Structures are given as C-alpha cells and as structure tokens.
Phi, psi and omega in degrees: 000161180232169178230151181206162171261135180214166172217148184251349180211156178285151178161200180285182182299341181293345180283348180285131181243140174257113189229159174260133184224164175298147178293132184285160172260157182289148171297163187301334182249022191212210191220170165246130181250124172280112190286147175245336177202147184226132180274137176255128183238154179305327180297331178299318180291318182295320179290316181297322183277345184090000178298325174255121182301145177210165179299158177303146179277115180252346176208162182310134183253129178260123181282171170099148180228347187239135178200168173217147182181200186244133177293125180242352177204143180228132178293146181302326184264005180288153175305149188281013184278351183236146181220157177303133181101347179293138175268125190222163171249135178253130181243143176060037182291154173263086180089081185271348184282069181203161181281334181228115192244115174286141180208146175286159181300328182288345180269357188252133179234140180296137176264117175301145183300330183283354182262126181291161178299315182297317179296319180298317179289338181273352180296296174014234185304314182300310182292319179298318179295312182297313182299312181294319181297317180292322176296317180297324179281348180075032179295133185213172179303140179090347178273166173243123181254134172257124178248116173272130184083045187292341182269352176288171184298317178290318179300316179297318178295319181297317178304313186290318177298313182298320179293320177299324181279356176095014178271154169274139182236129169252127183233132177269148181196167173286165184304320185288346183251005183297319181297325180296312182292328175297320182296339180268359176102009180265156168276116188271135179228130183281143173300167169113181182309136180085012183301317182303312181297323181291321178293318179299322178292325180287333182230072185298338178269005175098170179250132180265322183219154179228132168245117181265111174245018179248314176080010181276159176300321179301312181299317182291316181297318178296319180298316181297326181286338187261334188244129184292315182258121181293340177291350175270007176248131177233148179231148172244010187241313186249047181301329181297336180257006189296318180295317179299322183274344181079021179250173181264154181208148180225007178194197177062035178087013179303135179282354185257121178290158176295143174286168178300323179293318180293322176297320178295322178297320180297321177292319181299328185301327184299308180293321179298311181296318180299317179294322178292322176299314181298330181272001180077024184245007182206141180234145168246112180282131181258121180283325182175161181235129179241148171300149178306320181297341180255034180300326179299316179294322179296315178295321179297318179295320179295314182293333182290340182079174179093343176277148175237123182107186185274139171268131185236143172255137179251109182287351181262351184283000000 
C-alpha cells in the first residue's frame, strides 16, 4: 500500500487528507518512484485555496510537482534508461505528495550521489523558474543583473545561475537576509526608502537586466528608473499586470503561456542545478522539513511567510 495527501474541495489547509491507497503501477512509458523528499511550493497553496484558478475537482486531487526518490518499478515498454534502484529527481509530477509517485520517463532526471534528498526535491519549481527566466532575459557574462527578492527560493537560484554564467548580480533583500544573498555571490542591497540610490551605488556601470521576484511597487519603480528597455525586465510575481507595464512575465498570473523553448529550459534546469550542487557551486537552502502526514502544517507555515528557503515533506517520517 501507499500513502498520499489529497483534497476533495478547495479551502484552507484543513481540506488536506492523509490517506492510504493502493500502490500505483508505472505508466506505460515510465516508472514508479518511492519518494524520499517532496518539495512544497507556493503554487500548491494557491491551487488548494482557489487563489489560482484550476479545473473543477471531479476526483481527489493530490498536490505537488517536485520530488526525489528511488525507482521501484519500471514499465515493460518504458525506455531502457531507468532501472529499479536508480536514484532520481522527478519534475513536473502530477501529484507529488505521496509515498509512491508514478512518472513518465521524460519527467525523471538522475540524482547525483553527492546531492541530498532534500536538496534534490528542492530544485524543482524555484530553479526551473529562475533558469528559464534568466535564459528568456538573455542574461550573460559581463552583464549586471538586478534581482528583487534575492533571498527567496527563486531569487537565490537566479543569483547562483547568473554568477555561474559570469554575470554580476545585485540583489535586494530585507536586512536580516542580506548576509544570505552575499554568501551566494551577490552585491546585497536593503529594501526601503532610498533603494534606487543604493542600487545605483552598487552598480555604477548600470543594470542590464532585472528579475522581479518581489512584486512590490518599490521594486517595479526602481527597475523602470534603471533599465532603458522595459522588455529587459521580467517578473514572476505580477504577471497579470505585465502587458500594462510593458515588462515580461512567466508566472504570477501571466496571460502568456510558456513557449516550447521556455518549457525546455525549465526541464533542463533540473539536471543543470543537480550537477552544480554536486560540484559545490549551487545550494538549495532548506527552511524546514515536515512529515508527509503533516503537509497541512507545512503549507500553513509556507503561506504565513517569514520562512527562507524550501519547505520539504519527508514521506518516511
């Protein structure tokens, strides 16, 4: 038997149920992964609460898209690249909050031995979003990137990818998080009155690209003052206003779906980040780990704010 978190109606964290179900069989082109760690993302909370629109619920819905674990079953017709016992990362899963997760072969990426289960499950949405956003913006060596919300999971990933690619990064954060963004190689700038002048002092040669992971009026106004072309500004927070503002967006309610190339970049990010972690060049900060059965508490903690880093569920706890 297997266990999973599910919900039958939209609402608060109390709608999440921890239930026992039959162990799944692999899809015709895939595998079953016995999970060791599961990533909790803000989108999980938004979908469960109804804040982000989704199709009507016609059967129990299992949240989550990111996990890592061990292959325990392989379909006879699946590609021969996977075998029972392989340690893998699952991307874009359909319901990751479970002990046994079916996934197609295309959703599975090898987990380097040097990468912990928690870090592997934490790559997911944050790294995929950051990697794709920076690729879409054309961030490259020699440029200066401004990241608003540098201490968040996406912001931290963006800083690290940009630094690996040879860009200079200026990152905004609250006072308590400045040391964290500095540790990742960014020039740290505190939020608040006078932000524009502080960023200008930090980047005297100017800003080439902006990734907004904060969504505040302050962040947007400073960005407009620093960058000549608004198409060089991207947001993952206020996508619903992106057309009105003339900036680019890939989430946060953006009306524009990802292109095939952008979707490919998000998939590519998993393997890139995993290899960088194994090489000691990328970190996934873990905010806390909750047992799978306590997914409601984990989501509640994430939604409350104040956490820094990834929230992880442990299906073995």
